[in-house]
C-alpha positions as CSV (number, residue, x, y, z in Angstrom):
1,M,137.1,31.3,89.5
2,L,136.4,28.9,92.3
3,P,137.1,29.9,95.6
4,Y,139.7,27.2,97.1
5,G,139.9,28.6,100.5
6,R,136.4,27.0,101.8
7,L,135.8,23.7,100.4
8,T,132.4,22.8,101.4
9,G,129.0,22.2,99.8
10,E,128.8,22.9,96.3
11,N,132.5,24.4,95.9
12,F,133.9,21.0,97.1
13,V,131.7,19.3,94.1
14,D,132.8,21.5,91.7
15,V,136.5,21.0,92.6
16,K,136.2,17.2,92.3
17,L,134.6,17.5,89.1
18,L,137.4,19.6,88.0
19,S,139.9,17.2,89.1
20,I,138.2,14.2,87.4
21,E,138.0,16.2,84.2
22,R,141.6,17.3,84.5
23,L,142.5,13.3,84.9
24,I,140.4,12.2,82.1
25,G,141.8,14.8,79.7
26,L,145.3,13.8,80.8
27,T,144.7,10.2,80.1
28,M,143.3,11.0,77.0
29,I,146.5,13.2,75.9
30,I,148.6,10.6,76.9
31,M,146.9,7.7,74.9
32,G,146.7,9.8,71.9
33,F,150.2,11.1,72.4
34,L,151.6,7.6,72.3
35,N,149.6,6.4,69.2
36,I,150.9,9.6,67.6
37,L,154.5,8.7,68.6
38,L,154.3,5.1,67.5
39,S,153.2,6.3,64.0
40,I,155.7,8.9,63.3
41,E,157.1,7.1,60.2
42,H,153.7,5.1,59.5
43,D,150.2,6.3,58.3
44,L,148.2,8.0,61.1
45,D,144.6,7.3,61.5
46,I,142.4,10.4,62.6
47,M,141.0,8.6,65.8
48,P,144.7,9.3,68.0
49,V,144.2,12.9,66.9
50,I,140.8,13.1,68.1
51,L,141.6,11.5,71.3
52,F,144.7,13.7,71.8
53,L,142.7,16.8,71.0
54,S,139.9,16.2,72.9
55,G,142.1,15.4,75.7
56,V,143.6,18.9,75.5
57,I,140.2,20.6,75.1
58,L,139.3,18.8,78.6
59,F,142.5,19.5,80.4
60,I,142.2,23.1,79.1
61,H,138.6,23.5,80.3
62,S,139.6,22.5,83.8
63,S,142.9,24.1,84.2
64,V,142.7,27.2,82.7
65,E,140.5,29.9,84.7
66,T,141.3,33.2,82.5
67,W,139.4,34.6,79.7
68,H,141.8,33.2,76.9
69,K,140.7,29.6,77.7
70,W,138.1,29.7,74.9
71,G,140.5,30.9,72.4
72,L,142.8,28.1,73.4
73,I,139.9,25.7,72.8
74,G,139.3,27.3,69.7
75,M,142.9,27.0,68.4
76,T,142.7,23.3,69.4
77,V,139.5,22.8,67.4
78,A,140.8,24.5,64.5
79,A,144.2,22.1,64.5
80,G,141.9,19.1,64.3
81,I,140.0,20.7,61.2
82,V,143.3,21.5,59.8
83,F,144.8,17.9,60.1
84,K,141.3,16.5,59.0
85,V,141.6,18.6,55.6
86,Y,145.0,17.9,55.0
87,E,145.6,14.3,56.1
88,V,145.7,13.4,52.5
89,D,149.1,14.8,51.9
90,P,151.8,12.7,53.5
91,V,154.3,15.5,53.7
92,V,151.8,17.7,55.6
93,T,150.7,14.8,58.0
94,Y,154.4,14.2,58.7
95,W,155.1,17.6,59.9
96,Y,152.0,18.1,61.5
97,K,152.6,14.8,63.9
98,M,156.1,16.4,64.4
99,I,154.7,19.7,65.4
100,M,152.2,17.9,67.8
101,F,154.9,15.5,69.1
102,Y,157.3,18.3,70.1
103,G,154.9,20.7,70.8
104,T,153.4,18.4,73.7
105,I,157.1,17.7,75.0
106,L,157.8,21.5,75.1
107,T,154.5,22.2,76.7
108,A,155.0,19.4,79.6
109,I,158.8,20.9,80.2
110,F,157.3,24.6,80.3
111,F,154.6,23.6,82.9
112,M,157.0,21.5,84.8
113,L,159.8,24.0,85.1
114,S,157.2,27.0,85.6
115,H,155.4,25.4,88.4
116,R,155.6,27.2,91.9
117,V,155.8,24.9,94.9
118,K,153.8,26.4,97.8
119,S,155.9,26.7,100.9
120,S,154.6,25.3,104.0
121,S,154.1,27.8,107.0
């Protein structure tokens, strides 16, 4: 856990690197999500899925500070392996894209609504 109270020296560099990692992960999520969104009714290549899941891994690594971070990263890797194994079946691919699509939307809504605004004092 990073001490956010005093941002001097190495801690300041760590916070900068984490925010850059978070920004890159979010960009990769958006790029992969848009490709998945545009291919809901068509065939989906593996590259947008890799881009999306890599962005999720980067975002989790930079945002989550508790012990379950590694479990979330492991589940993301497992989701990528499941997609690669079952990508030949169009029905499974369609439902997998729908789960990724609606899961991303629900996760974004959850984090937007559960974010606590710090009161200025």
